[in-house]
N, C-alpha and C positions, 0 to 999 in steps of 0.2 A: 496534565492531560495524559491519557494513556492511548498509545497508538499501537495497533496490532496489524501485522501483515501476514497473510497466508497466501503462499504461492503454490498452484498446482498445475499440472500439465507438463509440458516440455518433452523432448524426445525420450527421456528415461522415465518419465512420469513421477519423479520423486517430489514429495511435498516438503515445503519448507515453511516454518513459522519463525517470526520474530516480534519482539515487543519492546517498546520504549516508554518509559515514564518520564515526562519532561519536568516533573515538578521541582527537581533539584538541579536541573541543567542551566548553565549559565547563558546559554543561546535559546532559552526556551521560547522567546517571542518569535525566533525564526522558524522554530518547529511549528508553532501554533498557526502562523500565517501560511506555511506550506501545507499544513494538514487541512486548513479550512478550504484552501483552493482545491486540494485533491479531492475532498469530500464533496464539494459543490459541483465538481466536473465528473463524479462517478454516477453509476447507474444503480437503480433499485433492484435490479434482477441481473443475474450472471449474463453477460453477453456471449454471443457465439464467437468464439475464437477462430484461430487458424490452426490447421494440423500442426501438431508438435510445438505450438506456441504456448506461452505462459498465461494463465489466468490468476487474477489477484482479487482477494478479499481484504478491504481495508476497513478496519473498525477503530472508530475514533470516539473515545468516551461514550461507547455504547451504540453509536450510529454506524451501520455497516453500509457500504457501497462496493460495487463491483467494477472491474475494468480488466482489459486484457490486451496482449500484444497483438498486432502492432499499432493498435489505436490508443497508446497511453498519451495523455498530455504531459506537457513538460513538468508541471507541479507533481503529478502523480509519479512519473518516472524518478524524479529527484526524491520524493519522499520514500518510495519503495525502496530505491538503492540505499538511502541513509539508514532506513530502519533494518533492512537485512544485513548491512554491514555492522551497525553499532549495536543492534539488539540481539546478535547471535548468541 
């Protein structure tokens, strides 16, 4: 499974991208469960965020959804944090 996160917005407006390929990871099943939840809870179009908040584009095996602060679900927040940390 290929998981991509693109973060835009924020006070400085700096864009950040990260990607994880779970095919070789020992905890791939955890990544897959988290990714499926985040995908199911995402929106098909970019939501209207808050001033200086972050907006996210999640692409999981070619399927893209959008979400933004402060309305991230727990699975979305966990997935975004892991991908940005480990896929940097």
